[in-house]
C-alpha positions as a Markdown table, in Angstrom:
| # | Residue | x | y | z |
|---|---|---|---|---|
| 1 | Met | 182.4 | -12.4 | -10.2 |
| 2 | Leu | 180.9 | -13.6 | -13.4 |
| 3 | Leu | 179.6 | -17.1 | -14.0 |
| 4 | Asp | 179.7 | -18.6 | -17.6 |
| 5 | Ala | 176.9 | -20.6 | -19.2 |
| 6 | His | 178.3 | -23.8 | -17.6 |
| 7 | Gly | 178.3 | -22.3 | -14.0 |
| 8 | Ser | 182.2 | -21.8 | -13.6 |
| 9 | Ala | 183.6 | -18.6 | -12.2 |
| 10 | Arg | 185.7 | -16.2 | -14.0 |
| 11 | Asn | 186.8 | -12.7 | -13.6 |
| 12 | Arg | 185.2 | -10.4 | -16.1 |
| 13 | Val | 183.4 | -7.1 | -16.4 |
| 14 | Glu | 182.5 | -5.5 | -13.2 |
| 15 | Leu | 179.0 | -3.9 | -13.3 |
| 16 | Asp | 177.6 | -1.5 | -10.7 |
| 17 | Arg | 175.6 | -4.0 | -8.6 |
| 18 | Ser | 173.7 | -1.2 | -6.7 |
| 19 | Val | 171.9 | -0.4 | -10.0 |
| 20 | Pro | 169.2 | -3.0 | -10.8 |
| 21 | Ala | 167.7 | -3.5 | -14.3 |
| 22 | Leu | 164.3 | -3.8 | -15.7 |
| 23 | Leu | 163.5 | -6.2 | -18.6 |
| 24 | Leu | 160.6 | -4.3 | -20.3 |
| 25 | Lys | 158.2 | -5.8 | -23.0 |
| 26 | Leu | 155.0 | -4.9 | -24.5 |
| 27 | Gly | 152.5 | -7.6 | -25.7 |
| 28 | Asn | 152.2 | -11.3 | -25.0 |
| 29 | Tyr | 155.2 | -13.5 | -26.1 |
| 30 | Pro | 156.2 | -15.6 | -23.1 |
| 31 | Leu | 158.6 | -18.0 | -25.1 |
| 32 | His | 161.3 | -15.6 | -25.8 |
| 33 | His | 164.9 | -16.7 | -25.5 |
| 34 | Gly | 166.2 | -13.0 | -25.9 |
| 35 | Gly | 164.5 | -12.2 | -22.5 |
| 36 | Val | 166.0 | -15.1 | -20.8 |
| 37 | Gly | 169.4 | -14.0 | -22.3 |
| 38 | Val | 169.1 | -10.6 | -20.7 |
| 39 | Val | 168.1 | -12.0 | -17.3 |
| 40 | Arg | 171.2 | -14.3 | -17.5 |
| 41 | Ser | 173.6 | -11.8 | -18.8 |
| 42 | Leu | 173.0 | -9.1 | -15.9 |
| 43 | Gly | 172.2 | -11.7 | -13.3 |
| 44 | Arg | 175.5 | -13.6 | -13.7 |
| 45 | Cys | 177.3 | -10.1 | -13.0 |
| 46 | Gly | 175.4 | -9.7 | -9.6 |
| 47 | Val | 172.9 | -7.2 | -10.9 |
| 48 | Asp | 169.2 | -7.3 | -9.5 |
| 49 | Val | 167.2 | -8.1 | -12.6 |
| 50 | Tyr | 163.4 | -7.6 | -12.7 |
| 51 | Ala | 161.2 | -8.3 | -15.6 |
| 52 | Val | 157.7 | -7.8 | -16.9 |
| 53 | Thr | 156.4 | -11.4 | -17.3 |
| 54 | Glu | 153.2 | -13.1 | -18.4 |
| 55 | Gly | 153.1 | -15.2 | -15.3 |
| 56 | Arg | 155.2 | -17.0 | -12.8 |
| 57 | Phe | 155.9 | -20.2 | -15.0 |
| 58 | Thr | 157.3 | -18.5 | -18.2 |
| 59 | Pro | 160.9 | -19.1 | -18.9 |
| 60 | Ala | 162.2 | -15.8 | -17.8 |
| 61 | Ala | 160.3 | -15.9 | -14.6 |
| 62 | Leu | 161.8 | -19.3 | -13.6 |
| 63 | Ser | 165.3 | -18.1 | -14.2 |
| 64 | Arg | 167.4 | -18.2 | -10.9 |
| 65 | His | 169.1 | -14.9 | -12.1 |
| 66 | Leu | 165.7 | -13.1 | -11.7 |
| 67 | His | 165.3 | -11.0 | -8.8 |
| 68 | Gly | 161.7 | -10.0 | -9.1 |
| 69 | Arg | 158.9 | -9.9 | -11.7 |
| 70 | Phe | 155.9 | -7.9 | -12.6 |
| 71 | Ser | 152.7 | -8.9 | -14.2 |
| 72 | Trp | 151.6 | -6.1 | -16.6 |
| 73 | Pro | 149.3 | -7.2 | -19.5 |
| 74 | Thr | 149.9 | -4.8 | -22.3 |
| 75 | Thr | 149.3 | -4.6 | -26.0 |
| 76 | Gly | 151.5 | -1.4 | -26.9 |
| 77 | Ser | 148.2 | 0.3 | -28.0 |
| 78 | Glu | 147.5 | 1.9 | -24.7 |
| 79 | Asp | 147.3 | 5.4 | -24.1 |
| 80 | Pro | 150.9 | 6.9 | -23.4 |
| 81 | Ala | 149.8 | 8.3 | -20.2 |
| 82 | Glu | 148.7 | 4.8 | -19.0 |
| 83 | Leu | 151.9 | 3.4 | -20.1 |
| 84 | Ala | 153.9 | 6.0 | -18.2 |
| 85 | Glu | 151.6 | 5.4 | -15.2 |
| 86 | Gly | 152.5 | 1.8 | -15.3 |
| 87 | Leu | 156.2 | 2.5 | -15.6 |
| 88 | His | 156.0 | 4.8 | -12.6 |
| 89 | Gly | 154.3 | 2.0 | -10.5 |
| 90 | Ile | 157.1 | -0.4 | -11.3 |
| 91 | Ala | 159.7 | 2.0 | -10.5 |
| 92 | Lys | 158.1 | 2.7 | -7.1 |
| 93 | Ala | 158.1 | -1.0 | -6.5 |
| 94 | Ile | 161.7 | -1.5 | -7.4 |
| 95 | Gly | 162.7 | 1.6 | -5.0 |
| 96 | Arg | 165.6 | 2.9 | -6.9 |
| 97 | Pro | 166.6 | 3.8 | -10.4 |
| 98 | Ala | 167.0 | 1.0 | -12.9 |
| 99 | Val | 168.5 | 0.5 | -16.3 |
| 100 | Leu | 165.8 | -0.1 | -18.8 |
| 101 | Val | 166.3 | -2.9 | -21.3 |
| 102 | Thr | 163.6 | -3.3 | -23.9 |
| 103 | Thr | 163.0 | -6.7 | -25.9 |
| 104 | Asp | 160.6 | -5.6 | -28.5 |
| 105 | Asp | 160.3 | -2.6 | -31.1 |
| 106 | Glu | 157.0 | -1.4 | -29.4 |
| 107 | Ala | 158.6 | -1.1 | -25.9 |
| 108 | Ala | 161.7 | 0.7 | -27.5 |
| 109 | Ala | 159.5 | 3.2 | -29.4 |
| 110 | Val | 157.3 | 3.9 | -26.4 |
| 111 | Val | 160.0 | 4.5 | -24.0 |
| 112 | Ser | 161.8 | 7.0 | -26.5 |
| 113 | Glu | 158.6 | 8.8 | -26.9 |
| 114 | Leu | 157.9 | 9.0 | -23.1 |
| 115 | Ala | 161.5 | 10.1 | -22.5 |
| 116 | Asp | 160.3 | 13.7 | -21.4 |
| 117 | Glu | 157.4 | 12.4 | -19.3 |
| 118 | Pro | 158.0 | 13.9 | -15.8 |
| 119 | Gly | 159.7 | 11.7 | -13.5 |
| 120 | Leu | 160.6 | 8.9 | -16.1 |
| 121 | Ala | 164.3 | 9.8 | -16.3 |
| 122 | Asp | 164.4 | 9.9 | -12.5 |
| 123 | Asp | 162.8 | 6.3 | -12.4 |
| 124 | Phe | 164.9 | 4.7 | -15.1 |
| 125 | Leu | 168.3 | 4.9 | -16.9 |
| 126 | Phe | 168.0 | 4.6 | -20.8 |
| 127 | Pro | 169.5 | 5.9 | -23.9 |
| 128 | Arg | 167.8 | 8.9 | -25.6 |
| 129 | Cys | 167.9 | 9.8 | -29.4 |
| 130 | Ala | 167.7 | 13.5 | -30.3 |
| 131 | Asp | 164.5 | 12.6 | -32.2 |
| 132 | Pro | 162.2 | 10.7 | -29.9 |
| 133 | Gly | 160.3 | 9.3 | -32.8 |
| 134 | Leu | 163.5 | 7.6 | -34.5 |
| 135 | Pro | 163.0 | 4.2 | -32.8 |
| 136 | Arg | 159.5 | 4.0 | -34.2 |
| 137 | Arg | 160.4 | 5.1 | -37.7 |
| 138 | Val | 163.2 | 2.8 | -38.0 |
| 139 | Ala | 161.3 | -0.3 | -36.6 |
| 140 | Ser | 158.7 | 0.4 | -39.3 |
| 141 | Lys | 159.6 | -1.2 | -42.6 |
| 142 | Glu | 158.1 | 1.7 | -44.4 |
| 143 | Gly | 159.9 | 4.3 | -42.1 |
| 144 | Leu | 163.2 | 2.4 | -42.6 |
| 145 | Phe | 162.9 | 2.4 | -46.3 |
| 146 | Arg | 162.2 | 6.1 | -46.4 |
| 147 | Leu | 165.1 | 6.8 | -44.1 |
| 148 | Cys | 167.6 | 4.6 | -46.1 |
| 149 | Ser | 166.4 | 6.3 | -49.2 |
| 150 | Ala | 166.9 | 9.8 | -47.9 |
| 151 | His | 170.4 | 9.1 | -46.6 |
| 152 | Gly | 171.7 | 6.8 | -49.5 |
| 153 | Ile | 171.9 | 3.7 | -47.5 |
| 154 | Pro | 171.4 | 0.6 | -49.7 |
| 155 | Thr | 168.3 | -1.4 | -48.8 |
| 156 | Pro | 166.2 | -3.9 | -50.8 |
| 157 | Met | 163.6 | -2.3 | -53.2 |
| 158 | Thr | 160.2 | -2.1 | -51.4 |
| 159 | Val | 156.5 | -1.8 | -52.3 |
| 160 | Phe | 154.0 | -0.4 | -50.0 |
| 161 | Pro | 150.6 | -1.6 | -51.0 |
| 162 | Glu | 147.7 | 0.6 | -49.8 |
| 163 | Asn | 144.9 | -1.8 | -50.8 |
| 164 | Leu | 144.2 | -5.1 | -52.2 |
| 165 | Ala | 144.2 | -3.6 | -55.7 |
| 166 | Asp | 147.8 | -2.7 | -55.2 |
| 167 | Val | 148.6 | -6.3 | -54.2 |
| 168 | Glu | 147.0 | -7.5 | -57.4 |
| 169 | Glu | 148.9 | -5.2 | -59.5 |
| 170 | Tyr | 152.1 | -6.4 | -57.9 |
| 171 | Ala | 151.0 | -10.0 | -58.6 |
| 172 | Ala | 150.6 | -9.0 | -62.2 |
| 173 | Thr | 153.7 | -7.0 | -62.9 |
| 174 | Gly | 156.1 | -7.5 | -59.9 |
| 175 | Ala | 159.2 | -9.6 | -59.5 |
| 176 | Phe | 159.2 | -12.9 | -57.7 |
| 177 | Pro | 160.2 | -14.5 | -55.4 |
| 178 | Val | 159.1 | -11.5 | -53.0 |
| 179 | Val | 159.3 | -11.2 | -49.2 |
| 180 | Val | 156.0 | -10.3 | -47.5 |
| 181 | Lys | 156.5 | -8.5 | -44.0 |
| 182 | Ser | 154.4 | -6.9 | -41.6 |
| 183 | Arg | 154.5 | -3.3 | -42.2 |
| 184 | Asp | 154.3 | -1.7 | -38.7 |
| 185 | Pro | 155.6 | -3.1 | -35.4 |
| 186 | Phe | 152.5 | -2.2 | -33.6 |
| 187 | Glu | 150.1 | -3.8 | -36.0 |
| 188 | Arg | 151.9 | -7.3 | -35.6 |
| 189 | His | 150.4 | -7.6 | -32.2 |
| 190 | Arg | 146.9 | -6.1 | -32.8 |
| 191 | His | 146.0 | -7.5 | -36.1 |
| 192 | Pro | 148.8 | -9.0 | -38.1 |
| 193 | Thr | 148.5 | -9.4 | -41.8 |
| 194 | Val | 151.3 | -11.8 | -41.7 |
| 195 | Arg | 152.8 | -13.3 | -38.6 |
| 196 | Ser | 156.3 | -13.5 | -39.8 |
| 197 | Ser | 158.3 | -12.8 | -42.9 |
| 198 | Thr | 157.2 | -14.9 | -45.7 |
| 199 | Val | 159.0 | -15.7 | -49.1 |
| 200 | Val | 156.3 | -16.0 | -51.8 |
| 201 | Glu | 157.5 | -17.7 | -54.9 |
| 202 | Thr | 154.7 | -17.1 | -57.3 |
| 203 | Pro | 152.0 | -14.6 | -58.2 |
| 204 | Asp | 149.3 | -17.1 | -57.7 |
| 205 | Arg | 150.6 | -17.9 | -54.1 |
| 206 | Leu | 150.4 | -14.1 | -53.4 |
| 207 | Arg | 146.9 | -13.8 | -54.6 |
| 208 | Ala | 145.9 | -17.0 | -52.4 |
| 209 | Met | 147.2 | -15.4 | -49.2 |
| 210 | Ala | 145.6 | -12.1 | -50.2 |
| 211 | Leu | 142.1 | -13.8 | -49.8 |
| 212 | Asp | 142.6 | -13.6 | -46.0 |
| 213 | Trp | 143.7 | -10.1 | -45.9 |
| 214 | Asp | 141.8 | -7.1 | -45.0 |
| 215 | Asp | 141.0 | -4.6 | -47.7 |
| 216 | Val | 143.9 | -2.3 | -46.3 |
| 217 | Pro | 146.5 | -4.8 | -45.5 |
| 218 | Ser | 149.4 | -3.7 | -43.2 |
| 219 | Leu | 152.2 | -5.4 | -45.2 |
| 220 | Ile | 155.3 | -4.5 | -47.5 |
| 221 | Leu | 156.4 | -6.4 | -50.5 |
| 222 | Gln | 160.3 | -6.5 | -50.3 |
| 223 | Glu | 162.7 | -7.4 | -53.1 |
| 224 | Tyr | 164.1 | -11.0 | -52.5 |
| 225 | Val | 167.8 | -11.3 | -53.0 |
| 226 | Pro | 168.1 | -14.9 | -54.2 |
| 227 | Arg | 169.8 | -17.1 | -51.5 |
| 228 | Glu | 172.2 | -18.5 | -54.1 |
| 229 | Thr | 173.7 | -15.1 | -54.6 |
| 230 | Ala | 173.3 | -13.7 | -51.0 |
| 231 | Glu | 174.8 | -13.7 | -47.5 |
| 232 | Asp | 173.0 | -12.9 | -44.3 |
| 233 | Trp | 174.9 | -10.8 | -41.7 |
| 234 | Val | 174.0 | -9.4 | -38.4 |
| 235 | Val | 175.2 | -6.4 | -36.4 |
| 236 | His | 174.6 | -6.0 | -32.7 |
| 237 | Ala | 175.5 | -2.8 | -31.1 |
| 238 | Trp | 175.4 | -0.6 | -28.0 |
| 239 | Trp | 175.8 | 3.0 | -29.6 |
| 240 | Pro | 176.0 | 5.8 | -27.3 |
| 241 | Gly | 176.8 | 8.3 | -29.9 |
| 242 | Pro | 179.9 | 10.4 | -30.9 |
| 243 | Asp | 179.8 | 12.3 | -27.5 |
| 244 | Ala | 181.0 | 9.2 | -25.8 |
| 245 | Pro | 183.9 | 7.9 | -27.7 |
| 246 | Gly | 185.2 | 4.5 | -26.7 |
| 247 | Gln | 182.0 | 3.6 | -24.8 |
| 248 | Glu | 180.4 | 1.8 | -27.8 |
| 249 | Ala | 180.3 | -2.0 | -28.4 |
| 250 | Leu | 179.9 | -3.4 | -31.8 |
| 251 | Phe | 179.8 | -7.0 | -33.0 |
| 252 | Thr | 179.3 | -8.5 | -36.5 |
| 253 | Gly | 178.3 | -12.0 | -37.3 |
| 254 | Val | 176.7 | -14.4 | -40.0 |
| 255 | Lys | 173.3 | -15.9 | -39.7 |
| 256 | Leu | 173.7 | -19.6 | -40.6 |
| 257 | Arg | 170.0 | -20.7 | -40.4 |
| 258 | Ser | 166.7 | -18.9 | -39.7 |
| 259 | Trp | 163.2 | -19.5 | -39.2 |
| 260 | Pro | 161.3 | -19.3 | -41.3 |
| 261 | Pro | 164.1 | -20.5 | -43.6 |
| 262 | His | 166.1 | -17.9 | -45.2 |
| 263 | Ala | 163.6 | -15.1 | -44.1 |
| 264 | Gly | 163.2 | -15.1 | -40.4 |
| 265 | Phe | 165.1 | -14.8 | -37.1 |
| 266 | Thr | 168.4 | -16.4 | -36.3 |
| 267 | Thr | 168.3 | -20.0 | -35.2 |
| 268 | Ala | 172.0 | -20.6 | -35.5 |
| 269 | Gly | 174.8 | -18.0 | -36.1 |
| 270 | Arg | 178.5 | -17.6 | -35.7 |
| 271 | Ala | 180.5 | -14.6 | -34.7 |
| 272 | Arg | 182.6 | -13.4 | -37.6 |
| 273 | Trp | 184.4 | -9.8 | -37.7 |
| 274 | Asn | 183.6 | -7.8 | -40.8 |
| 275 | Asp | 185.2 | -4.5 | -41.1 |
| 276 | Glu | 183.3 | -3.2 | -43.9 |
| 277 | Leu | 179.9 | -4.0 | -42.2 |
| 278 | Ala | 181.1 | -2.5 | -39.0 |
| 279 | Asp | 181.9 | 0.8 | -40.8 |
| 280 | His | 178.4 | 0.6 | -42.5 |
| 281 | Ala | 176.8 | 0.4 | -39.1 |
| 282 | Arg | 178.9 | 3.2 | -37.4 |
| 283 | Arg | 178.0 | 5.6 | -40.3 |
| 284 | Leu | 174.3 | 4.6 | -40.2 |
| 285 | Phe | 173.9 | 5.3 | -36.4 |
| 286 | Asp | 175.7 | 8.6 | -36.8 |
| 287 | Thr | 173.8 | 9.7 | -39.8 |
| 288 | Val | 170.3 | 8.9 | -38.5 |
| 289 | Gly | 171.2 | 10.2 | -34.9 |
| 290 | Phe | 170.5 | 6.7 | -33.2 |
| 291 | Arg | 171.4 | 6.0 | -29.6 |
| 292 | Gly | 171.0 | 2.8 | -27.7 |
| 293 | Ile | 171.0 | -1.1 | -28.5 |
| 294 | Ala | 170.5 | -2.0 | -32.0 |
| 295 | Asp | 170.1 | -5.3 | -33.8 |
| 296 | Leu | 170.5 | -5.0 | -37.5 |
| 297 | Asp | 170.0 | -7.5 | -40.4 |
| 298 | Trp | 172.0 | -7.0 | -43.4 |
| 299 | Arg | 171.9 | -9.0 | -46.8 |
| 300 | Arg | 175.0 | -9.0 | -48.9 |
| 301 | Asp | 174.1 | -9.2 | -52.6 |
| 302 | Leu | 176.8 | -11.1 | -54.3 |
| 303 | Arg | 175.9 | -9.9 | -57.6 |
| 304 | Asp | 177.0 | -6.3 | -56.9 |
| 305 | Gly | 178.9 | -6.9 | -53.5 |
| 306 | Arg | 176.7 | -4.4 | -51.6 |
| 307 | Tyr | 175.4 | -4.8 | -48.1 |
| 308 | Lys | 171.6 | -4.0 | -47.9 |
| 309 | Leu | 169.9 | -3.1 | -44.8 |
| 310 | Val | 167.0 | -5.3 | -44.3 |
| 311 | Asp | 165.8 | -4.6 | -40.7 |
| 312 | Phe | 166.6 | -2.3 | -37.9 |
| 313 | Asn | 165.4 | -3.3 | -34.5 |
| 314 | Pro | 166.1 | -0.4 | -32.0 |
| 315 | Arg | 166.4 | -2.9 | -29.1 |
| 316 | Val | 168.2 | -5.8 | -27.9 |
| 317 | Gly | 168.1 | -8.7 | -30.4 |
| 318 | Ala | 167.0 | -12.1 | -29.2 |
| 319 | Gln | 170.4 | -13.8 | -30.4 |
| 320 | Phe | 172.6 | -11.0 | -28.7 |
| 321 | Arg | 174.3 | -13.6 | -26.8 |
| 322 | Leu | 176.1 | -14.7 | -29.8 |
| 323 | Phe | 178.6 | -12.0 | -29.0 |
| 324 | Glu | 180.5 | -12.0 | -25.7 |
| 325 | Asp | 184.2 | -11.0 | -26.0 |
| 326 | Glu | 187.1 | -12.0 | -23.8 |
| 327 | Ala | 186.3 | -9.2 | -21.2 |
| 328 | Gly | 182.8 | -10.9 | -20.9 |
| 329 | Leu | 181.3 | -7.8 | -22.7 |
| 330 | Asp | 177.9 | -8.1 | -24.6 |
| 331 | Val | 175.7 | -5.2 | -25.7 |
| 332 | Val | 173.4 | -5.5 | -22.6 |
| 333 | Arg | 176.5 | -5.3 | -20.0 |
| 334 | Ala | 177.8 | -2.4 | -22.3 |
| 335 | Gln | 174.6 | -0.4 | -21.9 |
| 336 | His | 174.6 | -1.0 | -18.1 |
| 337 | Leu | 178.3 | 0.1 | -17.8 |
| 338 | Ala | 177.8 | 3.2 | -19.9 |
| 339 | Leu | 174.5 | 4.2 | -18.1 |
| 340 | Thr | 176.0 | 4.0 | -14.7 |
| 341 | Gly | 179.2 | 5.9 | -15.6 |
| 342 | Arg | 181.6 | 3.0 | -15.7 |
| 343 | Pro | 184.1 | 2.6 | -18.7 |
| 344 | Val | 183.2 | 0.1 | -21.3 |
| 345 | Pro | 186.2 | -2.3 | -21.8 |
| 346 | His | 187.4 | -3.6 | -25.3 |
| 347 | Ala | 188.8 | -7.0 | -25.6 |
| 348 | Arg | 189.5 | -9.5 | -28.4 |
| 349 | Phe | 186.5 | -10.2 | -30.5 |
| 350 | Pro | 184.9 | -13.7 | -30.1 |
| 351 | Glu | 185.7 | -15.0 | -33.5 |
| 352 | Gly | 183.9 | -18.2 | -34.3 |
| 353 | Arg | 181.6 | -18.3 | -31.2 |
| 354 | Ala | 178.3 | -19.8 | -31.9 |
| 355 | Phe | 174.7 | -19.4 | -31.0 |
| 356 | Val | 171.8 | -22.0 | -31.4 |
| 357 | Val | 168.1 | -21.6 | -30.4 |
| 358 | Glu | 167.4 | -25.4 | -29.8 |
| 359 | Asp | 163.7 | -25.6 | -30.6 |
| 360 | Phe | 163.5 | -23.8 | -33.9 |
| 361 | Asp | 167.0 | -24.7 | -35.2 |
| 362 | Tyr | 165.9 | -28.4 | -35.1 |
| 363 | Ala | 163.2 | -27.5 | -37.7 |
| 364 | Ala | 165.5 | -25.3 | -39.5 |
| 365 | Arg | 168.1 | -28.0 | -39.8 |
| 366 | Val | 165.4 | -30.1 | -41.5 |
| 367 | Ala | 164.4 | -27.4 | -43.9 |
| 368 | Tyr | 168.0 | -26.6 | -44.9 |
| 369 | Arg | 169.1 | -30.2 | -45.4 |
| 370 | Gly | 171.0 | -30.4 | -48.5 |
| 371 | Asp | 170.9 | -26.6 | -48.9 |
| 372 | Arg | 173.7 | -23.9 | -48.2 |
| 373 | Thr | 173.4 | -21.9 | -45.1 |
| 374 | Asp | 172.5 | -18.3 | -45.2 |
| 375 | Gly | 176.2 | -16.8 | -44.5 |
| 376 | Pro | 179.7 | -17.9 | -44.7 |
| 377 | Ala | 180.6 | -19.6 | -41.4 |
| 378 | Pro | 184.1 | -19.2 | -39.9 |
| 379 | Asp | 186.4 | -22.1 | -40.3 |
| 380 | Gly | 187.0 | -24.7 | -37.6 |
| 381 | Arg | 184.9 | -25.6 | -34.5 |
| 382 | Pro | 183.4 | -23.0 | -32.4 |
| 383 | Pro | 185.5 | -21.9 | -29.5 |
| 384 | Ser | 182.3 | -21.8 | -27.3 |
| 385 | Thr | 178.5 | -22.1 | -27.9 |
| 386 | Glu | 175.7 | -20.4 | -26.2 |
| 387 | His | 172.2 | -21.9 | -26.4 |
| 388 | Gly | 169.1 | -19.8 | -26.4 |
| 389 | Trp | 167.4 | -22.0 | -23.7 |
| 390 | Phe | 169.5 | -24.4 | -21.9 |
| 391 | Ala | 172.3 | -23.3 | -19.4 |
| 392 | Leu | 173.9 | -25.6 | -16.8 |
| 393 | Asp | 173.8 | -22.9 | -14.2 |
| 394 | Asp | 170.1 | -21.9 | -15.0 |
| 395 | Pro | 168.3 | -25.1 | -16.2 |
| 396 | Leu | 164.7 | -24.2 | -15.4 |
| 397 | Pro | 163.8 | -21.9 | -18.2 |
| 398 | Phe | 164.2 | -24.8 | -20.7 |
| 399 | Leu | 161.3 | -26.7 | -19.2 |
| 400 | Pro | 158.4 | -24.4 | -19.9 |
| 401 | Met | 159.9 | -23.9 | -23.4 |
| 402 | Leu | 159.5 | -27.6 | -23.8 |
| 403 | Val | 156.0 | -27.6 | -22.7 |
| 404 | Gly | 155.0 | -24.7 | -24.7 |
| 405 | Arg | 156.6 | -26.1 | -27.8 |
| 406 | Ala | 154.9 | -29.5 | -27.3 |
| 407 | Ser | 151.6 | -28.3 | -26.5 |
| 408 | Pro | 150.3 | -27.7 | -30.2 |
| 409 | Val | 151.7 | -31.2 | -31.0 |
| 410 | Leu | 150.0 | -32.9 | -28.1 |
| 411 | Gln | 146.7 | -31.0 | -29.0 |
| 412 | Arg | 146.8 | -32.2 | -32.6 |
| 413 | Phe | 147.6 | -35.7 | -31.4 |
| 414 | Thr | 144.5 | -35.6 | -29.0 |
| 415 | Arg | 142.2 | -34.3 | -31.7 |
| 416 | Thr | 143.4 | -36.5 | -34.5 |
| 417 | Trp | 144.7 | -39.8 | -33.2 |
| 418 | Val | 143.1 | -40.4 | -29.8 |
| 419 | Pro | 139.6 | -40.9 | -31.4 |
| 420 | Arg | 141.3 | -43.3 | -34.0 |
| 421 | Leu | 142.9 | -45.3 | -31.2 |
| 422 | Arg | 139.6 | -45.6 | -29.2 |
| 423 | Lys | 137.5 | -46.5 | -32.2 |
| 424 | Pro | 136.4 | -50.4 | -32.0 |
| 425 | Arg | 138.2 | -52.5 | -34.6 |
């Protein structure tokens, strides 16, 4: 039996409850609604879900659907043998093979590259690409651009500065606005040049940002398709490859708002089927030989009508719960079904379904006030809405999110206003 977000029961997909799942992450990011979504998605189906968490009071750790947790501080820069040893230790504690679900690019890349490590395939169930280095390549902005160029896949024009002189050259001769992004997924945790995708409007602003960068900045400068002539779309998929026809799950939708505005992750989205985009995604997966869960960002350039691939995340996307069809299928459940030898059902697409990340979307709504959204929303009210944090059947993860988001505000208040209030009149 499967519980919906409101705690009511309904008959939906039946997963193999004898096979647990492990939510794997590398790095330190406790406030992650995508991880909470994975725990809820599988836990509501009766699967024992384990997770790597930063502590016992993180949102995922407080979910009533979590069966067990492991504290394993990592950065992703560890020696592969050390990471393999850690995974073996977790597998031993679980005591039976578990489906592996990764929530960051680093974890997806490491698991793929360790696939042939002795015993790992006995400990965990996970998809395997013919080229173990593919997840790392597509997660890298430079690797993705090279791959798209080699296979004729439209993508925004991208520049890869090797030093600050290259940045200055772009400031003097390049087109603006431009999007500045982290170049490599592993560098964003170790020593990020930019913490998130940033739209830079002018050369002087780019020069000002460069004052804080290293001599060899790990970033890219990507063509910015003007939001007045663009639509932002997402594709979430479980793709087992051509050897398993009918076992895939593929969803398309629109990004209504994002944070940072017009350049970041989805804070509000709607499910909307797009045949053309689905065909693009299928051809992409088969062309490059990808296997697994993927979260793709596409920008449709209305000036020429082409969909340009902006990001390829070779793991579950934080907003994957935007998509749940009438059979109760999402990409995480599809992976569990396929890897445990069960058929993946197909049902009516959840047209119009909505997803909102409460904390960041409040800020995004303010930023978008009076401005058009990033994508064409379906007509009418959403038939259902999933929230990134709050669920009636699982309310506790909402609380540490509130505390975590409020802490910077309270600290600033304490530093700035408390001394003023105490000052004698």
